[in-house]
Backbone bond lengths (Angstrom), bond angles and torsions (degrees), N, CA, C in turn:
res aa  C-N    CA-C-N  psi(-1)  N-CA   C-N-CA  omega(-1)  CA-C   N-CA-C  phi
1 M - - - 1.461 - - 1.530 110.10 -
2 T 1.300 116.49 146.55 1.453 119.76 172.98 1.515 109.49 -76.89
3 K 1.323 115.67 163.89 1.463 119.98 177.26 1.528 110.29 -56.65
4 Q 1.324 117.35 -43.51 1.463 120.53 -177.37 1.519 111.61 -66.24
5 S 1.338 117.25 -43.52 1.465 119.10 -179.04 1.525 111.24 -68.16
6 L 1.332 117.03 -34.87 1.465 120.12 177.31 1.523 110.60 -68.94
7 T 1.327 116.94 -39.94 1.473 120.61 176.27 1.516 109.98 -60.12
8 D 1.322 116.87 -45.94 1.465 120.78 179.06 1.526 110.81 -62.18
9 F 1.336 116.55 -40.65 1.459 122.05 -178.86 1.527 111.66 -63.20
10 L 1.328 117.15 -40.53 1.466 121.28 -175.04 1.524 113.86 -85.69
11 T 1.318 117.20 -20.87 1.464 120.30 -175.13 1.526 111.47 -57.91
12 G 1.313 115.21 124.14 1.453 120.83 178.60 1.512 114.77 83.06
13 K 1.347 118.00 -2.44 1.465 120.74 -176.47 1.526 113.46 -100.67
14 L 1.329 117.63 -12.02 1.458 120.90 -174.36 1.527 111.53 -100.66
15 V 1.332 115.14 161.61 1.460 122.35 177.05 1.530 108.49 -86.94
16 Y 1.330 116.99 140.81 1.460 119.05 172.97 1.531 108.56 -62.87
17 P 1.327 117.71 123.53 1.470 119.25 -172.31 1.520 116.06 -75.95
18 I 1.333 118.45 -18.28 1.461 120.47 180.00 1.520 108.14 -118.54
19 E 1.312 115.86 131.42 1.458 121.36 -177.13 1.526 111.07 -54.99
20 G 1.339 116.37 123.92 1.453 122.17 175.94 1.507 115.39 85.81
21 M 1.353 119.32 -2.58 1.462 119.85 -172.24 1.525 113.49 -67.97
22 E 1.320 117.23 -18.86 1.469 118.78 177.40 1.526 111.97 -63.26
23 K 1.335 116.47 -17.31 1.464 121.09 179.45 1.536 112.35 -98.79
24 F 1.341 116.70 -6.55 1.463 119.73 -175.22 1.525 110.90 -77.87
25 P 1.319 118.27 138.84 1.469 120.27 175.05 1.522 111.08 -72.37
26 L 1.324 115.54 155.89 1.457 122.08 176.07 1.524 108.81 -94.21
27 G 1.320 116.56 122.64 1.458 120.82 -178.93 1.519 111.87 -114.61
28 K 1.313 115.97 175.24 1.460 122.04 176.85 1.524 108.94 -118.07
29 F 1.311 115.94 131.85 1.457 120.90 -177.23 1.526 111.60 -58.35
30 S 1.332 117.09 -44.61 1.466 120.39 -176.62 1.519 111.45 -62.35
31 E 1.341 116.12 -40.90 1.460 120.06 179.54 1.523 111.00 -68.84
32 L 1.319 115.84 -37.20 1.463 119.97 -179.51 1.527 110.54 -66.84
33 M 1.320 116.64 -43.16 1.460 119.66 -179.84 1.536 111.24 -69.16
34 E 1.335 116.53 -32.26 1.469 119.38 175.07 1.522 109.94 -65.26
35 Q 1.326 115.98 -38.11 1.461 120.77 177.84 1.536 110.58 -63.85
36 F 1.332 116.56 -41.24 1.460 120.45 179.92 1.526 112.40 -76.49
37 G 1.326 116.18 -27.21 1.452 120.11 -178.96 1.514 114.15 79.87
38 T 1.338 117.70 10.15 1.462 122.05 -180.00 1.515 109.36 -162.92
39 T 1.346 115.81 154.51 1.468 120.18 171.06 1.534 110.34 -110.39
40 D 1.318 116.17 16.75 1.456 121.73 174.25 1.529 106.77 -84.48
41 F 1.328 116.33 103.29 1.466 119.86 -172.21 1.520 113.24 -66.09
42 E 1.308 117.80 -27.19 1.460 118.88 178.77 1.527 110.72 -66.69
43 K 1.344 116.34 -27.01 1.464 120.53 173.57 1.524 110.75 -82.18
44 V 1.328 115.91 -39.57 1.465 120.87 -177.73 1.527 111.59 -58.00
45 V 1.337 116.66 -44.04 1.470 119.36 -174.19 1.523 112.67 -69.17
46 Q 1.335 118.02 -9.86 1.464 121.33 177.36 1.524 111.96 -88.28
47 M 1.331 117.15 -6.98 1.461 121.25 -173.93 1.521 111.48 -88.07
48 P 1.358 117.19 140.93 1.470 120.68 -178.92 1.528 112.93 -57.73
49 Q 1.344 117.96 -37.16 1.459 119.29 -178.07 1.525 112.27 -68.32
50 Y 1.329 116.16 -26.35 1.471 119.19 175.72 1.530 110.01 -66.93
51 E 1.302 116.43 -43.83 1.467 120.74 179.73 1.529 110.25 -59.73
52 R 1.324 116.73 -38.55 1.474 120.52 178.58 1.530 110.37 -65.10
53 I 1.329 116.46 -43.61 1.468 120.23 -179.76 1.524 111.08 -62.25
54 I 1.322 116.61 -44.46 1.460 120.33 -179.33 1.528 110.72 -65.01
55 T 1.323 116.51 -39.66 1.474 120.39 -179.25 1.518 111.09 -67.29
56 E 1.334 116.97 -42.16 1.462 121.32 -177.14 1.519 112.54 -86.72
57 G 1.319 117.42 -24.03 1.454 122.14 -178.54 1.518 112.20 90.07
58 M 1.317 116.66 146.95 1.462 122.43 175.19 1.521 108.45 -158.44
59 I 1.332 116.43 147.53 1.461 121.97 178.49 1.523 108.51 -114.90
60 L 1.322 115.97 124.83 1.467 121.36 175.29 1.519 107.68 -99.53
61 G 1.330 115.73 130.54 1.444 120.12 -159.77 1.510 119.40 -89.71
62 Y 1.308 111.83 -172.59 1.454 126.74 -173.01 1.531 111.01 -80.30
63 A 1.337 115.76 142.62 1.466 123.64 172.56 1.524 113.70 63.11
64 E 1.334 116.54 30.58 1.463 120.56 174.13 1.523 109.88 -90.39
65 R 1.325 116.65 142.47 1.460 119.71 173.67 1.528 108.22 -77.22
66 R 1.328 116.07 136.19 1.456 120.63 -176.41 1.531 111.10 -121.13
67 V 1.328 114.97 134.23 1.458 122.61 173.44 1.522 107.49 -128.25
68 Y 1.323 117.06 125.81 1.460 122.01 178.86 1.524 108.96 -120.15
69 N 1.332 115.94 121.51 1.471 120.57 179.34 1.527 111.83 50.74
70 G 1.323 115.12 41.16 1.457 120.41 176.58 1.517 115.31 81.28
71 V 1.338 117.18 1.06 1.467 121.31 -179.04 1.528 109.42 -102.30
72 E 1.331 116.40 125.89 1.459 122.35 178.88 1.526 109.68 -77.83
73 F 1.347 116.56 119.28 1.455 121.06 179.58 1.525 111.73 -96.51
74 G 1.311 118.37 -18.29 1.457 121.78 -176.24 1.515 111.15 102.11
75 Y 1.322 115.42 -162.58 1.468 120.85 178.85 1.525 109.92 -81.73
76 H 1.319 115.10 144.65 1.464 122.26 -178.81 1.531 107.90 -99.59
77 W 1.358 116.27 117.66 1.464 119.72 -169.11 1.524 114.62 -102.12
78 G 1.317 117.18 12.66 1.459 120.69 171.73 1.517 108.93 -123.29
79 I 1.315 116.49 -163.33 1.457 121.46 170.24 1.521 108.02 -119.96
80 D 1.332 115.91 144.71 1.458 122.00 174.75 1.516 108.14 -107.14
81 V 1.325 116.57 119.22 1.466 121.82 179.60 1.522 107.63 -99.78
82 M 1.334 115.53 104.34 1.459 121.38 -179.67 1.526 108.77 -83.50
83 C 1.308 116.54 126.75 1.462 120.84 -177.37 1.523 108.44 -164.01
84 E 1.295 116.36 178.94 1.456 121.01 -177.08 1.522 111.61 -72.77
85 S 1.316 115.30 147.99 1.460 120.50 173.21 1.527 110.06 -56.71
86 Y 1.328 115.65 147.24 1.471 124.63 178.26 1.534 113.04 74.94
87 T 1.333 117.61 9.10 1.459 119.55 170.60 1.529 108.09 -66.48
88 K 1.323 117.05 142.56 1.467 121.14 -176.38 1.530 111.10 -75.11
89 V 1.333 114.37 144.09 1.463 122.68 178.35 1.527 108.12 -119.85
90 Y 1.340 115.71 135.94 1.468 121.54 -176.31 1.525 110.56 -124.97
91 A 1.329 116.12 159.09 1.461 121.02 176.02 1.529 109.15 -73.23
92 A 1.325 115.93 125.55 1.465 120.23 -179.96 1.519 111.87 -71.51
93 D 1.330 116.52 -25.66 1.454 121.34 -173.21 1.526 109.44 -148.85
94 D 1.333 116.33 164.27 1.455 121.10 171.15 1.519 109.48 -68.63
95 G 1.317 117.01 163.46 1.453 118.58 173.89 1.515 112.69 164.52
96 V 1.328 114.19 -171.25 1.460 122.58 178.08 1.521 107.80 -116.20
97 I 1.314 116.86 130.36 1.462 121.32 179.03 1.525 108.48 -73.59
98 I 1.334 116.23 123.11 1.462 119.40 179.88 1.521 112.09 -108.31
99 K 1.324 117.41 -13.60 1.471 119.62 176.29 1.520 109.64 -157.72
100 V 1.318 115.16 132.70 1.467 122.38 171.39 1.514 106.72 -126.31
101 N 1.311 116.80 120.09 1.457 121.13 -178.07 1.517 109.70 -112.32
102 S 1.303 116.35 117.93 1.459 121.75 177.54 1.510 109.17 -115.88
103 V 1.325 116.81 130.96 1.468 119.64 178.48 1.515 111.26 -66.46
104 N 1.333 117.68 -15.30 1.454 119.60 174.49 1.531 110.34 -64.40
105 D 1.341 115.22 -27.41 1.455 120.28 178.88 1.525 112.27 -91.72
106 L 1.325 117.16 -22.72 1.456 121.25 -171.92 1.520 112.91 -123.32
107 S 1.318 117.74 27.11 1.462 120.37 -173.51 1.524 112.72 -59.68
108 E 1.327 117.42 -32.08 1.453 119.36 -178.61 1.524 111.56 -73.01
109 K 1.329 117.06 -20.13 1.458 121.35 -178.19 1.524 112.02 -97.37
110 F 1.331 116.93 1.67 1.457 119.75 -175.85 1.519 112.12 -63.96
111 T 1.320 116.00 131.56 1.457 122.20 170.26 1.509 108.00 -129.64
112 E 1.312 117.25 156.77 1.454 120.62 -178.85 1.521 110.63 -63.50
113 Q 1.330 114.99 152.98 1.455 123.24 173.85 1.523 112.67 62.27
114 N 1.333 117.03 45.00 1.450 120.29 168.68 1.526 108.34 -115.74
115 F 1.324 117.89 -167.53 1.460 120.76 -175.90 1.521 113.64 -83.42
116 G 1.338 118.41 -9.47 1.455 118.96 -176.91 1.520 110.08 60.74
117 N 1.327 117.56 -134.97 1.462 121.28 173.50 1.526 109.10 -71.51
118 Y 1.320 116.76 126.84 1.468 118.64 178.28 1.526 110.71 -149.84
119 M 1.324 114.97 166.00 1.457 121.68 179.62 1.523 109.09 -141.20
120 I 1.328 116.13 143.87 1.460 122.30 176.18 1.522 108.51 -121.67
121 V 1.327 115.88 131.13 1.468 122.65 -179.19 1.521 108.98 -119.72
122 L 1.331 116.80 137.73 1.464 122.69 177.65 1.513 110.24 -109.53
123 N 1.337 115.98 132.31 1.457 121.46 171.77 1.520 108.17 -134.17
124 K 1.317 116.25 167.71 1.460 122.14 174.65 1.519 108.73 -125.49
125 H 1.323 115.62 133.80 1.456 121.47 175.01 1.522 108.23 -128.44
126 E 1.329 114.72 116.58 1.468 120.43 -178.54 1.530 110.83 54.76
127 G 1.348 115.60 37.74 1.450 120.90 178.10 1.513 115.57 84.64
128 Q 1.303 118.16 -4.09 1.460 122.19 -178.47 1.532 110.79 -97.76
129 D 1.336 116.73 127.83 1.453 120.49 174.71 1.525 109.93 -67.07
130 V 1.332 115.71 137.11 1.462 121.74 173.49 1.525 107.15 -131.40
131 F 1.334 116.11 119.34 1.455 122.73 179.83 1.521 108.73 -102.98
132 T 1.337 116.87 130.29 1.468 121.01 179.97 1.522 109.43 -118.90
133 L 1.319 114.84 128.57 1.465 122.40 -179.25 1.523 110.07 -110.01
134 Y 1.330 116.17 133.02 1.468 123.40 172.87 1.529 106.36 -119.52
135 G 1.342 117.37 112.54 1.449 120.52 -174.56 1.515 114.15 -119.77
136 H 1.340 116.42 157.75 1.472 125.00 176.96 1.522 112.16 74.83
137 L 1.320 116.58 40.03 1.464 121.24 179.69 1.527 110.10 -87.17
138 G 1.318 116.53 129.77 1.457 119.70 176.60 1.513 111.23 -73.43
139 Y 1.331 114.93 -41.66 1.459 121.29 175.55 1.521 106.82 -125.84
140 I 1.306 116.17 136.06 1.462 120.88 176.67 1.515 108.69 -124.82
141 H 1.320 115.91 133.44 1.458 121.17 -178.07 1.530 109.94 -59.78
142 S 1.314 116.64 157.11 1.469 121.39 -174.87 1.527 111.32 -79.02
143 F 1.329 115.78 67.68 1.454 121.22 176.92 1.525 109.62 -84.96
144 T 1.326 115.16 164.12 1.451 120.96 173.85 1.523 109.26 -128.03
145 K 1.319 115.85 156.31 1.454 121.52 178.01 1.526 109.91 -59.59
146 K 1.324 116.83 140.67 1.465 126.96 -179.46 1.527 112.92 76.09
147 Q 1.325 117.31 3.92 1.466 120.30 177.04 1.515 109.87 -76.20
148 Q 1.319 116.83 141.42 1.456 122.20 175.23 1.526 109.78 -76.48
149 I 1.328 115.90 144.00 1.458 120.67 174.93 1.520 108.15 -132.11
150 G 1.313 116.13 142.37 1.450 120.47 -177.05 1.522 112.28 -101.57
151 K 1.304 115.22 153.16 1.462 120.45 176.75 1.522 109.53 -56.60
152 G 1.334 116.38 127.38 1.461 121.15 179.98 1.514 114.50 89.03
153 D 1.348 117.98 -3.77 1.466 120.03 178.24 1.534 110.32 -66.88
154 F 1.307 115.93 147.87 1.465 122.06 178.38 1.522 109.93 -68.01
155 V 1.322 116.27 128.29 1.463 122.16 -179.76 1.523 111.13 -102.26
156 G 1.336 116.70 -47.02 1.454 119.98 -176.94 1.508 111.26 172.46
157 L 1.325 116.37 -156.67 1.461 122.54 -177.31 1.524 109.72 -128.96
158 V 1.313 115.62 148.75 1.464 121.50 176.67 1.522 109.40 -63.23
159 G 1.329 115.98 137.68 1.458 120.75 -176.91 1.517 113.82 -80.45
160 E 1.333 115.84 157.09 1.460 121.32 174.90 1.526 109.69 -72.05
161 S 1.330 115.61 152.23 1.460 120.77 -178.80 1.527 112.21 -60.69
162 F 1.339 115.73 139.83 1.465 124.90 171.17 1.519 113.97 59.11
163 T 1.318 116.75 30.64 1.459 120.28 176.02 1.527 109.81 -102.31
164 V 1.309 116.04 162.95 1.461 120.89 175.84 1.527 109.94 -60.47
165 E 1.336 116.53 -42.95 1.460 120.89 -178.41 1.529 111.88 -61.45
166 N 1.325 115.71 -36.15 1.459 122.05 -178.89 1.531 111.90 -79.93
167 G 1.299 117.16 -18.46 1.453 120.90 -179.22 1.515 113.71 93.79
168 G 1.333 117.49 8.33 1.456 120.48 175.74 1.505 115.49 90.39
169 W 1.331 117.58 19.80 1.468 122.35 -178.04 1.528 110.98 -116.19
170 P 1.335 117.76 167.72 1.471 119.48 168.67 1.529 110.41 -61.65
171 S 1.311 116.24 161.51 1.466 122.72 -175.74 1.531 111.84 -60.57
172 H 1.322 116.43 117.51 1.466 121.99 176.02 1.526 108.76 -173.69
173 V 1.325 115.99 170.44 1.469 121.30 172.10 1.522 108.15 -121.73
174 H 1.319 115.39 133.32 1.466 121.33 174.32 1.525 107.40 -96.71
175 V 1.333 116.21 122.94 1.466 121.79 177.05 1.527 107.74 -119.14
176 Q 1.319 115.82 131.46 1.464 119.80 -178.19 1.520 109.49 -145.44
177 M 1.327 116.20 141.04 1.458 121.99 175.38 1.517 109.11 -121.40
178 G 1.330 114.81 126.17 1.453 120.25 -179.50 1.512 111.64 -124.29
179 L 1.319 116.25 157.53 1.461 122.14 177.82 1.525 111.09 -89.71
180 S 1.318 116.03 -0.41 1.461 123.62 174.65 1.515 106.39 -158.91
181 M 1.328 117.18 172.05 1.460 119.37 176.27 1.529 110.84 -64.16
182 Q 1.325 117.13 -33.25 1.461 119.80 175.69 1.520 110.81 -59.59
183 G 1.331 116.13 -31.89 1.457 121.72 179.46 1.516 113.69 -71.83
184 L 1.333 117.98 0.14 1.461 121.56 174.85 1.518 112.12 -99.07
185 N 1.325 116.92 3.24 1.459 120.10 173.48 1.527 107.65 -65.61
186 P 1.345 118.49 119.94 1.469 119.12 -174.06 1.521 114.14 -68.95
187 Y 1.330 117.04 -26.18 1.459 121.09 -177.84 1.523 109.87 -131.00
188 G 1.319 115.56 148.73 1.455 119.94 177.32 1.509 110.31 168.71
189 G 1.322 114.98 -172.03 1.447 120.95 179.40 1.513 112.48 -84.89
190 L 1.316 115.40 -174.06 1.462 121.15 -176.80 1.520 112.77 -67.60
191 E 1.340 116.59 -12.57 1.465 118.95 177.95 1.525 111.94 -63.94
192 L 1.339 117.41 -19.88 1.465 120.40 179.37 1.529 112.95 -83.70
193 E 1.306 117.52 -8.49 1.459 119.73 -175.61 1.523 112.33 -59.68
194 E 1.337 117.53 -40.65 1.461 120.74 -178.41 1.524 112.89 -78.24
195 L 1.329 116.70 -8.46 1.466 120.52 -179.93 1.521 112.61 -102.00
196 T 1.330 117.38 0.52 1.464 121.95 -177.42 1.521 110.55 -127.50
197 L 1.324 115.74 152.53 1.461 120.75 177.18 1.521 110.02 -97.80
198 D 1.308 115.70 140.83 1.459 121.82 178.59 1.522 108.55 -79.42
199 L 1.328 116.52 100.42 1.464 120.73 -174.61 1.523 112.19 -74.01
200 E 1.323 117.36 -15.61 1.482 118.56 171.42 1.527 109.25 -61.43
201 K 1.333 116.33 -39.50 1.463 120.77 179.38 1.526 111.95 -78.54
202 V 1.340 116.02 -44.08 1.466 119.63 -177.55 1.526 111.35 -59.43
203 F 1.345 116.70 -41.98 1.466 120.49 -179.31 1.527 113.57 -95.45
204 R 1.340 116.04 5.03 1.458 121.45 178.39 1.523 111.59 54.29
205 L 1.327 114.85 54.21 1.458 120.61 -177.08 1.529 110.59 -89.54
206 G 1.307 115.77 153.02 1.469 120.38 175.30 1.517 113.09 83.39
């Protein structure tokens, strides 16, 4: 299947992976950072408007260019669902778990700004592999590799800001769907566009 035909096929068929996200507005990272006046997240989280966004929820979208503290990260190929810590996370689709990463197992390898606790699920639609990544989980259910997971099954909870479990970021969940493992790279150039699904369209956001 082509990226477009697969997007059309999946649109409206998946479960919203974060509790309440169907009500969250779609925002733009560049506009949000202009509003804050900084991309230093340790300063951002101290601002009253940040607390409002986290309480009400917001989704930062697909294929946005991201700059953090003056460093160019490239295009962002997933969606970031900003919400309160301990919000429930669910499986958007059926599939087989191919990777579960717990910082309890990798604490010595922890570096700032990674996915922290995360899970990758593989499914096939019309013969096409689809890999789904759920990143920045504070708590992750006790899954094992090769275990089946059902659409809507409980995955875990959103992590607290700047914790090892969260990966060192403000409270949010990164969700990404790729047509290969390379398509799960959260940042990169436009060459990744054909390897990733536009989740704004798949989940009918905005």
